[in-house]
Structure formats: C-alpha cells, structure tokens
C-alpha positions as a LaTeX table, in Angstrom:
\begin{tabular}{lrrr}
\hline
Residue & $x$ (\AA) & $y$ (\AA) & $z$ (\AA) \\
\hline
Met1 & 2.03 & 55.29 & 195.79 \\
Asp2 & 0.01 & 55.78 & 199.00 \\
Lys3 & $-0.99$ & 59.43 & 198.53 \\
Lys4 & $-4.54$ & 58.42 & 197.53 \\
Arg5 & $-4.96$ & 56.33 & 200.68 \\
Thr6 & $-7.05$ & 58.37 & 203.13 \\
Val7 & $-7.29$ & 55.66 & 205.79 \\
Trp8 & $-4.55$ & 53.03 & 206.09 \\
Ile9 & $-6.34$ & 50.58 & 208.34 \\
Gln10 & $-9.27$ & 48.75 & 206.75 \\
Lys11 & $-11.76$ & 46.29 & 208.25 \\
Arg12 & $-10.78$ & 43.63 & 205.73 \\
His13 & $-7.25$ & 43.46 & 207.20 \\
Arg14 & $-8.63$ & 41.83 & 210.35 \\
Ile15 & $-10.61$ & 39.29 & 208.31 \\
Val16 & $-7.54$ & 38.47 & 206.20 \\
Arg17 & $-5.43$ & 38.11 & 209.33 \\
Asn18 & $-7.89$ & 35.70 & 210.98 \\
Ile19 & $-8.15$ & 33.49 & 207.88 \\
Ala20 & $-4.37$ & 33.52 & 207.38 \\
Cys21 & $-3.66$ & 32.56 & 210.98 \\
Ala22 & $-6.12$ & 29.68 & 210.88 \\
Leu23 & $-4.21$ & 28.29 & 207.92 \\
Leu24 & $-0.69$ & 29.19 & 209.03 \\
Arg25 & $-0.77$ & 27.84 & 212.59 \\
Pro26 & $-0.81$ & 24.17 & 211.50 \\
Tyr27 & 1.53 & 24.93 & 208.59 \\
Cys28 & 4.14 & 26.47 & 210.93 \\
Arg29 & 3.92 & 23.47 & 213.23 \\
Trp30 & 4.37 & 21.11 & 210.29 \\
Lys31 & 7.09 & 22.96 & 208.38 \\
Tyr32 & 9.06 & 24.70 & 211.13 \\
Gly33 & 8.11 & 22.72 & 214.23 \\
Ile34 & 7.03 & 25.90 & 215.98 \\
Ser35 & 3.95 & 27.13 & 217.82 \\
Pro36 & 4.47 & 30.89 & 218.24 \\
Glu37 & 3.64 & 31.91 & 221.80 \\
Pro38 & 0.54 & 34.12 & 222.10 \\
Phe39 & 1.06 & 37.56 & 223.59 \\
Leu40 & $-1.57$ & 37.27 & 226.31 \\
Glu41 & $-1.05$ & 40.79 & 227.70 \\
Gln42 & $-1.88$ & 42.50 & 224.41 \\
Gly43 & $-5.47$ & 43.47 & 225.18 \\
Asp44 & $-6.85$ & 46.18 & 222.89 \\
Arg45 & $-3.62$ & 48.15 & 222.71 \\
Ala46 & $-1.53$ & 48.85 & 219.62 \\
Tyr47 & 2.19 & 48.08 & 219.79 \\
Leu48 & 5.43 & 48.70 & 217.98 \\
Ile49 & 6.84 & 45.20 & 217.53 \\
Leu50 & 10.60 & 44.98 & 217.06 \\
Ala51 & 11.98 & 41.54 & 216.20 \\
Asn52 & 15.21 & 39.83 & 215.24 \\
His53 & 15.13 & 38.21 & 211.81 \\
Gln54 & 16.05 & 34.59 & 211.09 \\
Thr55 & 13.69 & 32.93 & 208.60 \\
Pro56 & 11.48 & 33.96 & 205.66 \\
Phe57 & 8.45 & 33.09 & 207.81 \\
Asp58 & 9.23 & 35.36 & 210.78 \\
Gln59 & 6.43 & 37.78 & 209.95 \\
Phe60 & 3.90 & 34.95 & 210.17 \\
Phe61 & 5.19 & 33.90 & 213.59 \\
Ile62 & 4.57 & 37.46 & 214.77 \\
Gly63 & 1.11 & 37.55 & 213.20 \\
Ile64 & 0.13 & 34.35 & 215.02 \\
Ser65 & 1.38 & 35.67 & 218.38 \\
Phe66 & $-0.63$ & 38.90 & 218.15 \\
Gln67 & $-4.36$ & 39.46 & 217.88 \\
Gly68 & $-5.65$ & 41.65 & 215.09 \\
Pro69 & $-3.82$ & 42.90 & 211.99 \\
Val70 & $-0.13$ & 43.77 & 212.12 \\
Tyr71 & 1.30 & 46.28 & 209.64 \\
Tyr72 & 4.78 & 45.17 & 208.63 \\
Met73 & 7.51 & 47.40 & 207.29 \\
Ala74 & 8.60 & 45.67 & 204.07 \\
Thr75 & 11.22 & 46.34 & 201.41 \\
Glu76 & 10.32 & 47.73 & 198.02 \\
Asp77 & 10.95 & 44.37 & 196.36 \\
Ile78 & 7.53 & 42.99 & 197.29 \\
Phe79 & 5.93 & 46.21 & 195.99 \\
Ser80 & 7.55 & 45.85 & 192.56 \\
Lys81 & 5.84 & 42.68 & 191.35 \\
Gly82 & 2.98 & 44.18 & 189.35 \\
Trp83 & $-0.48$ & 42.77 & 190.14 \\
Ile84 & 0.88 & 40.53 & 192.89 \\
Ser85 & 2.06 & 43.62 & 194.77 \\
Ser86 & $-1.33$ & 45.26 & 194.28 \\
Leu87 & $-3.01$ & 42.21 & 195.81 \\
Ile88 & $-0.61$ & 42.22 & 198.79 \\
Arg89 & $-1.29$ & 45.92 & 199.38 \\
Trp90 & $-5.04$ & 45.33 & 199.28 \\
Leu91 & $-4.90$ & 42.32 & 201.60 \\
Val92 & $-2.49$ & 43.45 & 204.32 \\
Ala93 & $-1.24$ & 46.98 & 203.50 \\
Pro94 & 2.45 & 46.61 & 204.47 \\
Ile95 & 4.50 & 49.76 & 204.99 \\
Pro96 & 7.01 & 50.17 & 202.12 \\
Ile97 & 10.62 & 51.15 & 202.73 \\
Lys98 & 13.53 & 51.46 & 200.33 \\
Lys99 & 16.19 & 49.11 & 201.66 \\
Gln100 & 19.57 & 50.55 & 202.71 \\
Thr101 & 18.25 & 54.13 & 202.50 \\
Asn102 & 16.90 & 56.70 & 204.92 \\
Asp103 & 13.31 & 56.61 & 203.71 \\
Ile104 & 11.37 & 59.51 & 205.23 \\
Asn105 & 8.17 & 58.30 & 203.55 \\
Ala106 & 8.39 & 55.06 & 205.50 \\
Val107 & 8.61 & 57.05 & 208.74 \\
Lys108 & 5.57 & 59.13 & 207.76 \\
Ser109 & 3.62 & 55.97 & 206.96 \\
Cys110 & 4.48 & 54.48 & 210.37 \\
Ile111 & 3.27 & 57.63 & 212.09 \\
Lys112 & 0.01 & 57.47 & 210.12 \\
Val113 & $-0.62$ & 53.83 & 211.05 \\
Ala114 & 0.17 & 54.52 & 214.72 \\
Arg115 & $-2.23$ & 57.47 & 214.81 \\
Glu116 & $-4.96$ & 55.25 & 213.40 \\
Gly117 & $-4.40$ & 52.77 & 216.21 \\
Gly118 & $-2.53$ & 50.12 & 214.25 \\
Thr119 & 0.16 & 47.72 & 215.45 \\
Ile120 & 3.42 & 48.02 & 213.51 \\
Ala121 & 6.14 & 45.38 & 213.12 \\
Ile122 & 9.72 & 46.17 & 212.11 \\
Phe123 & 12.84 & 44.01 & 211.81 \\
Pro124 & 15.50 & 46.58 & 212.84 \\
Glu125 & 18.26 & 44.53 & 211.19 \\
Gly126 & 16.61 & 45.03 & 207.81 \\
Asn127 & 18.13 & 41.66 & 206.88 \\
Arg128 & 17.86 & 38.04 & 207.84 \\
Thr129 & 21.02 & 36.85 & 209.51 \\
Tyr130 & 23.53 & 34.93 & 207.37 \\
Ser131 & 25.64 & 33.86 & 210.33 \\
Gly132 & 23.21 & 32.93 & 213.10 \\
Lys133 & 23.92 & 36.11 & 215.04 \\
Thr134 & 21.68 & 39.17 & 215.10 \\
Glu135 & 22.96 & 41.58 & 212.45 \\
Tyr136 & 23.72 & 45.32 & 212.51 \\
Met137 & 20.82 & 47.61 & 213.40 \\
Lys138 & 20.49 & 51.29 & 212.56 \\
Ser139 & 20.48 & 53.41 & 215.71 \\
Ser140 & 17.63 & 55.49 & 214.24 \\
Ile141 & 15.18 & 52.81 & 215.40 \\
Gly142 & 15.33 & 54.35 & 218.88 \\
Gly143 & 14.25 & 57.76 & 217.59 \\
Leu144 & 11.47 & 56.25 & 215.47 \\
Ala145 & 10.14 & 54.30 & 218.45 \\
Lys146 & 9.93 & 57.50 & 220.47 \\
Arg147 & 8.10 & 59.33 & 217.69 \\
Leu148 & 5.45 & 56.62 & 217.44 \\
Lys149 & 4.77 & 56.72 & 221.22 \\
Leu150 & 3.57 & 53.12 & 221.24 \\
Pro151 & 4.49 & 50.49 & 223.83 \\
Ile152 & 7.37 & 48.47 & 222.38 \\
Ala153 & 7.01 & 44.69 & 222.24 \\
Leu154 & 10.43 & 43.08 & 221.78 \\
Tyr155 & 9.94 & 39.80 & 219.93 \\
Arg156 & 12.64 & 37.14 & 220.01 \\
Ile157 & 12.99 & 34.34 & 217.48 \\
Glu158 & 15.30 & 31.54 & 218.58 \\
Gly159 & 16.36 & 28.41 & 216.71 \\
Gly160 & 15.38 & 29.81 & 213.30 \\
Tyr161 & 18.94 & 29.77 & 212.04 \\
Gly162 & 19.26 & 26.11 & 212.93 \\
Val163 & 15.98 & 25.29 & 211.22 \\
Gln164 & 16.47 & 27.40 & 208.07 \\
Pro165 & 19.67 & 29.40 & 207.57 \\
Arg166 & 19.28 & 32.31 & 205.16 \\
Trp167 & 21.67 & 30.68 & 202.72 \\
Ser168 & 19.66 & 27.45 & 202.55 \\
Asp169 & 16.60 & 26.45 & 200.55 \\
Gly170 & 15.76 & 23.58 & 202.87 \\
Val171 & 14.17 & 23.38 & 206.30 \\
Arg172 & 15.73 & 21.20 & 208.99 \\
Lys173 & 13.79 & 19.35 & 211.68 \\
Gly174 & 14.62 & 21.05 & 214.96 \\
Lys175 & 13.29 & 23.24 & 217.75 \\
Met176 & 12.29 & 26.87 & 217.36 \\
Arg177 & 10.74 & 29.42 & 219.67 \\
Ser178 & 9.19 & 32.85 & 219.06 \\
Phe179 & 7.75 & 35.06 & 221.78 \\
Val180 & 7.49 & 38.55 & 223.27 \\
Ser181 & 10.44 & 38.71 & 225.63 \\
Arg182 & 9.83 & 42.19 & 227.01 \\
Val183 & 7.55 & 45.20 & 226.76 \\
Ile184 & 8.92 & 48.72 & 227.16 \\
Glu185 & 6.18 & 51.17 & 228.08 \\
Pro186 & 6.24 & 54.78 & 226.80 \\
Glu187 & 6.69 & 56.15 & 230.31 \\
Glu188 & 9.77 & 53.93 & 230.68 \\
Tyr189 & 11.51 & 54.85 & 227.42 \\
Ser190 & 10.58 & 58.55 & 227.64 \\
Ala191 & 13.19 & 58.81 & 230.40 \\
Leu192 & 15.86 & 57.27 & 228.13 \\
Ser193 & 17.89 & 58.98 & 225.44 \\
Asn194 & 17.56 & 57.66 & 221.89 \\
Asp195 & 20.94 & 55.93 & 222.26 \\
Glu196 & 19.98 & 54.35 & 225.58 \\
Leu197 & 16.74 & 53.04 & 224.11 \\
Phe198 & 18.61 & 51.71 & 221.09 \\
Ser199 & 21.10 & 49.89 & 223.33 \\
Leu200 & 18.23 & 48.30 & 225.23 \\
Ile201 & 16.60 & 47.13 & 221.99 \\
Gln202 & 19.92 & 45.75 & 220.73 \\
Glu203 & 20.57 & 43.85 & 223.94 \\
Glu204 & 17.12 & 42.27 & 224.03 \\
Leu205 & 17.12 & 41.21 & 220.37 \\
Met206 & 20.66 & 39.83 & 220.31 \\
Val207 & 20.55 & 36.12 & 219.52 \\
Asn208 & 23.76 & 34.23 & 218.81 \\
Glu209 & 23.24 & 30.71 & 217.50 \\
Gly210 & 26.93 & 29.99 & 217.11 \\
Lys211 & 26.61 & 27.28 & 219.74 \\
Gln212 & 25.15 & 23.83 & 220.25 \\
Asp213 & 21.51 & 24.13 & 221.25 \\
Gly214 & 19.98 & 20.99 & 219.79 \\
Leu215 & 19.98 & 18.95 & 216.61 \\
Tyr216 & 18.68 & 20.10 & 213.23 \\
Arg217 & 18.19 & 17.14 & 210.93 \\
Ser218 & 18.40 & 17.20 & 207.15 \\
Asp219 & 20.34 & 15.41 & 204.43 \\
Lys220 & 21.05 & 18.73 & 202.67 \\
Arg221 & 22.48 & 20.68 & 205.57 \\
Ala222 & 25.31 & 22.40 & 203.66 \\
Glu223 & 23.51 & 23.06 & 200.38 \\
Tyr224 & 23.99 & 26.62 & 199.10 \\
Leu225 & 26.35 & 27.58 & 201.91 \\
Glu226 & 28.26 & 29.32 & 199.08 \\
Arg227 & 25.61 & 32.06 & 199.13 \\
Ala228 & 27.03 & 33.22 & 202.47 \\
Ile229 & 30.71 & 32.23 & 202.37 \\
Tyr230 & 33.33 & 33.37 & 199.85 \\
Val231 & 36.48 & 33.55 & 202.02 \\
Cys232 & 38.48 & 30.39 & 202.69 \\
Pro233 & 40.66 & 30.50 & 205.84 \\
Phe234 & 43.40 & 28.81 & 203.81 \\
Cys235 & 43.07 & 30.58 & 200.40 \\
Gly236 & 41.46 & 33.95 & 201.09 \\
Leu237 & 38.96 & 35.15 & 198.48 \\
Ser238 & 37.54 & 32.03 & 196.86 \\
Glu239 & 34.41 & 30.29 & 195.69 \\
Phe240 & 32.63 & 27.28 & 197.14 \\
Glu241 & 30.31 & 24.58 & 195.89 \\
Ser242 & 28.06 & 22.52 & 198.12 \\
His243 & 26.22 & 19.24 & 197.84 \\
Gly244 & 24.30 & 17.45 & 200.55 \\
Asn245 & 26.05 & 18.01 & 203.87 \\
Glu246 & 29.42 & 19.09 & 202.43 \\
Ala247 & 30.85 & 22.25 & 200.87 \\
Gln248 & 34.16 & 22.49 & 199.01 \\
Cys249 & 36.55 & 25.37 & 198.38 \\
Leu250 & 37.17 & 25.45 & 194.64 \\
Lys251 & 40.73 & 26.77 & 195.11 \\
Cys252 & 42.27 & 24.40 & 197.63 \\
Cys253 & 39.63 & 21.67 & 197.26 \\
Arg254 & 39.26 & 21.28 & 201.04 \\
Lys255 & 35.84 & 20.05 & 202.11 \\
Val256 & 33.87 & 20.88 & 205.22 \\
Ile257 & 30.86 & 19.13 & 206.73 \\
Tyr258 & 27.93 & 21.02 & 208.23 \\
Gly259 & 26.69 & 18.89 & 211.12 \\
Glu260 & 23.28 & 18.33 & 212.66 \\
Asp261 & 24.53 & 20.30 & 215.66 \\
Lys262 & 25.45 & 23.21 & 213.34 \\
Arg263 & 29.16 & 22.51 & 213.80 \\
Val264 & 31.48 & 22.97 & 210.82 \\
Ser265 & 34.34 & 20.47 & 210.59 \\
Gly266 & 37.03 & 19.69 & 208.05 \\
Val267 & 37.11 & 16.46 & 206.10 \\
Gly268 & 40.52 & 15.01 & 206.94 \\
Phe269 & 41.93 & 18.25 & 208.43 \\
Asp270 & 41.41 & 20.58 & 211.37 \\
Phe271 & 39.08 & 23.42 & 210.48 \\
Pro272 & 39.73 & 26.65 & 212.45 \\
Phe273 & 36.05 & 27.45 & 213.15 \\
Ser274 & 33.40 & 25.48 & 214.98 \\
Tyr275 & 30.32 & 27.38 & 213.81 \\
Met276 & 29.23 & 29.50 & 210.87 \\
Thr277 & 29.11 & 32.53 & 213.17 \\
Glu278 & 32.86 & 32.32 & 213.67 \\
Trp279 & 33.54 & 31.75 & 209.97 \\
Tyr280 & 31.31 & 34.67 & 208.99 \\
Asp281 & 33.02 & 36.98 & 211.51 \\
Tyr282 & 36.41 & 35.95 & 210.12 \\
Gln283 & 35.17 & 36.67 & 206.60 \\
Gln284 & 34.05 & 40.16 & 207.64 \\
Glu285 & 37.39 & 40.87 & 209.30 \\
Tyr286 & 39.28 & 39.51 & 206.28 \\
Val287 & 37.41 & 41.76 & 203.85 \\
Ser288 & 37.85 & 44.76 & 206.14 \\
Ser289 & 41.63 & 44.24 & 206.01 \\
Leu290 & 41.88 & 43.92 & 202.22 \\
Asp291 & 43.69 & 46.42 & 200.02 \\
Thr292 & 41.28 & 46.31 & 197.09 \\
Leu293 & 42.27 & 49.66 & 195.58 \\
Ser294 & 45.99 & 49.18 & 194.93 \\
Asp295 & 45.24 & 47.17 & 191.78 \\
Thr296 & 41.85 & 47.57 & 190.16 \\
Ser297 & 42.86 & 46.23 & 186.76 \\
Val298 & 41.88 & 42.63 & 187.50 \\
Pro299 & 38.39 & 41.60 & 188.68 \\
Leu300 & 38.12 & 39.92 & 192.06 \\
Tyr301 & 35.21 & 37.81 & 190.84 \\
Arg302 & 33.34 & 36.96 & 187.67 \\
Asp303 & 29.74 & 35.75 & 187.66 \\
Lys304 & 26.66 & 35.51 & 185.49 \\
Ala305 & 23.21 & 36.83 & 186.39 \\
Asn306 & 19.99 & 38.12 & 184.88 \\
Leu307 & 19.76 & 41.91 & 184.97 \\
Ser308 & 16.48 & 43.77 & 185.54 \\
Gln309 & 15.51 & 47.35 & 186.16 \\
Val310 & 13.25 & 47.82 & 189.16 \\
Leu311 & 10.51 & 50.38 & 188.67 \\
Val312 & 10.06 & 50.90 & 192.39 \\
Tyr313 & 6.53 & 50.18 & 193.65 \\
Glu314 & 5.50 & 49.11 & 190.14 \\
Arg315 & 7.27 & 46.21 & 188.42 \\
Lys316 & 10.56 & 44.78 & 187.20 \\
Val317 & 11.68 & 45.13 & 183.59 \\
Pro318 & 14.04 & 42.41 & 182.30 \\
Leu319 & 17.09 & 43.94 & 180.58 \\
Arg320 & 19.63 & 41.17 & 179.98 \\
Glu321 & 19.74 & 37.41 & 180.46 \\
Gln322 & 22.88 & 35.75 & 181.77 \\
Ala323 & 24.89 & 38.96 & 181.74 \\
Asp324 & 28.60 & 38.72 & 182.51 \\
Leu325 & 29.56 & 40.35 & 185.80 \\
Ala326 & 33.05 & 41.58 & 186.65 \\
Leu327 & 33.49 & 42.69 & 190.26 \\
Tyr328 & 36.48 & 44.97 & 190.87 \\
Gly329 & 37.62 & 46.67 & 194.04 \\
Asp330 & 36.09 & 49.95 & 192.90 \\
Arg331 & 33.36 & 49.08 & 190.41 \\
Leu332 & 31.02 & 46.54 & 188.92 \\
Val333 & 31.03 & 46.06 & 185.15 \\
Ile334 & 28.22 & 44.24 & 183.36 \\
Asp335 & 29.00 & 42.70 & 179.96 \\
Glu336 & 32.54 & 44.06 & 180.01 \\
Gly337 & 34.21 & 44.45 & 176.62 \\
Thr338 & 30.95 & 44.68 & 174.68 \\
Ala339 & 29.34 & 47.67 & 172.98 \\
Asn340 & 26.62 & 47.83 & 175.63 \\
Ala341 & 28.84 & 47.39 & 178.70 \\
Leu342 & 27.34 & 48.90 & 181.84 \\
Val343 & 29.98 & 50.35 & 184.19 \\
Leu344 & 28.85 & 51.03 & 187.75 \\
Pro345 & 31.59 & 52.84 & 189.72 \\
Phe346 & 31.17 & 52.35 & 193.46 \\
Ser347 & 31.73 & 56.09 & 193.95 \\
Glu348 & 28.53 & 56.80 & 192.01 \\
Leu349 & 26.27 & 54.23 & 193.70 \\
Ser350 & 24.18 & 55.09 & 196.74 \\
Ala351 & 23.71 & 51.53 & 198.06 \\
Leu352 & 23.84 & 47.80 & 197.40 \\
Ser353 & 21.65 & 45.32 & 199.22 \\
Val354 & 20.88 & 41.62 & 199.30 \\
Leu355 & 17.24 & 40.63 & 199.05 \\
Gly356 & 15.99 & 37.21 & 200.02 \\
Arg357 & 18.64 & 34.54 & 199.78 \\
Asn358 & 20.80 & 35.89 & 196.97 \\
Lys359 & 19.27 & 38.66 & 194.86 \\
Leu360 & 21.28 & 41.85 & 194.56 \\
Asn361 & 19.80 & 45.35 & 194.32 \\
Ile362 & 21.99 & 48.19 & 193.03 \\
Tyr363 & 20.93 & 51.79 & 193.65 \\
Ser364 & 22.41 & 54.13 & 191.06 \\
Gly365 & 20.95 & 57.63 & 191.21 \\
Ser366 & 17.27 & 57.30 & 190.28 \\
Gln367 & 17.88 & 53.84 & 188.79 \\
Val368 & 17.48 & 50.60 & 190.69 \\
Tyr369 & 18.96 & 47.48 & 189.09 \\
Gln370 & 18.50 & 43.91 & 190.26 \\
Leu371 & 20.80 & 40.97 & 189.61 \\
Lys372 & 19.48 & 37.46 & 190.01 \\
Gly373 & 22.00 & 34.71 & 189.48 \\
Ser374 & 21.87 & 30.95 & 189.74 \\
Lys375 & 21.06 & 29.18 & 192.98 \\
Arg376 & 24.78 & 29.26 & 193.82 \\
Phe377 & 25.16 & 33.01 & 193.19 \\
Asn378 & 26.75 & 34.88 & 196.09 \\
Ala379 & 25.30 & 38.40 & 196.26 \\
Leu380 & 26.79 & 39.04 & 199.69 \\
Lys381 & 30.34 & 39.57 & 198.43 \\
Tyr382 & 29.19 & 42.42 & 196.16 \\
Val383 & 27.61 & 44.20 & 199.12 \\
Asn384 & 30.60 & 43.60 & 201.41 \\
Leu385 & 33.18 & 44.80 & 198.88 \\
Tyr386 & 31.11 & 47.85 & 197.96 \\
Tyr387 & 30.86 & 48.97 & 201.58 \\
His388 & 34.52 & 48.18 & 202.16 \\
Tyr389 & 35.34 & 50.52 & 199.27 \\
His390 & 33.33 & 53.30 & 200.92 \\
Asn391 & 34.95 & 52.67 & 204.29 \\
Val392 & 38.41 & 53.01 & 202.72 \\
Ser393 & 37.32 & 56.07 & 200.74 \\
Lys394 & 36.34 & 57.76 & 204.00 \\
Gly395 & 39.68 & 56.90 & 205.60 \\
Asp396 & 38.24 & 54.12 & 207.72 \\
Asn397 & 40.46 & 51.38 & 206.31 \\
His398 & 39.24 & 48.75 & 208.77 \\
Gly399 & 35.59 & 49.79 & 208.96 \\
Lys400 & 33.43 & 47.06 & 210.45 \\
Phe401 & 30.14 & 47.83 & 208.69 \\
Leu402 & 29.99 & 45.93 & 205.41 \\
Gly403 & 26.35 & 46.40 & 204.46 \\
Leu404 & 24.52 & 43.97 & 206.76 \\
\hline
\end{tabular}
C-alpha cells in the first residue's frame, strides 16, 4: 500500500501534531488525570521510542511528551477501515504491521522513516496488558533497534491499568504518570548483543501494577472483567458476568468485588488472589496444564459473534451476523451443523490475536477473519487455547507463551 509513497515524512504531519496536542493536553488531564512529562532533552534529534502499553490513549501521551511528529507502528486493523484509514494515513502516516506475524515490510518502513529523520514509536508488547503487568515482548525488538541506529527513548506508563484496564470500558479517577525513564545512546547499545539490549529494554519497561499504589474511583470497577478472565479458581474453565463493582462465576455462582485499591476479594468467602495480576497468572498456568486434545468431541466454549473478512489495508466485509462459535481444543467451528459451516483447524491457522478490548482476528492462509461479539465476549480464551494447542503440538506441553 505504501509503494507509491516516495517520501514518508510530510510537512503537514507537524501541523497535525501541533493541533492535536493543543486539543489533547487538556483532554488527557480531564479524562485520565495525567499530564505527560515533556522530554526536555529531545532537541532536534530523532528517536526510537519504546513504551509499555496500558491504555488506548498511550500513543497520545507519547505524542504530548515529544516535540514534532511521531510515527507509530500500528496494527493492520486501523488500516482496514476504508476512508477512515485513508484519512489517518494522510494525517499521521502510521507504520502498518500485521499483528502476531513477522512483518518484513514493517521493518523496511521503519528503516525508511529513520533514514528520513523521523521519530518512531513502538509498543514492543504488541498488546495492551490485561493483567496490569507488562506483557510478553518479542526479542527481535533488540535487533530492530540496532538496525535503526537511533537513540532509544524508553517510555514508561504507570497507573494506566488502575485508571483504565484493557477489559474495561470505563475510566477510573486515579493517578497516572508517563515519562521517558531512560535513553540508550547508539554508542552504548552497539557494545551490547541483541539479547543483552533486549534484556535491558525488558527490564526498563516492566511495570507490575498488581499492588496497592493509590485509589481508582468508579462505580463500575468490575464491569466487563469477563473479557479477561475465564478460569475460576474453584471451577476451572468457566464464564463470568459482571455488573457494577462485582463479577460472578456462572458455574459456582461465587461473586468477587473489584475494589478501589484494585484488590479482588470474595463476597462471603476467601478468594485466593489479591490482584488481577495473580488471577491472570493463575489462568495462564491453568491453561498451560490442560489436556485439551484427549477429547475433542465436545466444545470447550460456545459463543456468538459477527464474522467479517478483513481485506488487509483496505476494508472489512461483513459475512455473517451472530454466527454460532464452537471452540474445541484443536479447532474453531463457525455455524457448526449447518450447510455453510466454517471449520478452522488450529493446525492450519498461522495466528490468532486480540484487537482492542475483545475483537478476535484469525489468520488462515491468505484470509484474515475477524470476530466481534457482544460487550461480554471473551476473545482472549480463543487466543490462549490456540497457542496452547501449538505448544502441545511441538512437545512443549507446559509452554508459557499463550499469545500475549
């Protein structure tokens, strides 16, 4: 899509950035209670900005901290919205990348922007955290950083999980901070191996909000927690439903309260976890220990969602409304038992990924499908169980990487 582009960086990008920041500074203070800290040492230099990812507004915090336009690496979803995507490309020219893939074109685009003197921003996790703890990062970020030969600005976002967890629609009133915590100069990282540089990036961007660090006020603190959690410590694989500050397991009917201090507590019983981070880690370990292939005749979950085909970098084509989903240990079947059933064996898929709060992208050969369910739809379990299948298929029965 960018072959016709002779020059990536355009003068209008700076004008757009200045107008956007003038509008977004007061909005960020009002909505998120944050004033991103300016990077005073920036000068006229271009940087590679690497940041942890907590809220849907993180890119704007970065843009406010830095002078001049920032070119963000962004997933193909925002480039597949027809005219809206065309407008975004014209205004700010983000760098497209296919999520959960090794996209060589994204690397080439980064090199082009760097050579033109542009500042690039990447979230190495590729995902916003569901748990409050910085997620898995691909080690290839170290090699990419070296290829770009830019000074690396490590940008930390703290308190974002308390203010707006990925699984929530609402924003809580609480404290946030975003700032450049460290700069690694090219002469410093040139002496490091790719793995050593990666370890340094990981260490600096690790934020664990599974602790009490203030109060985050809202009367809908637990709403849509079921987008992130599908394992009950008492029942195993389950489903949840949330309202207000409480969420309930639909199997055992136990309720938990999500507190202003981010603590999770049982209603009338002792809950084994204090924070979502602990619960999420338990869920990952539980799924990693499952034997999902001994009996694949019964679905683990059934859901409903709208099915679309994504014409990458163009648009989305609606295919089916409220399709029936059957998730097995080795496959996903859409509209099972009908003449137009779509069977997607995990062995034939290249990737699954969660976009936004709970959309699911399925990469099947040259086809990309997207499932968008109700507000309570949990896309995470599809990704986790798909990657668990591949771990087991490779002989790694307790593999820790489950897609995020």
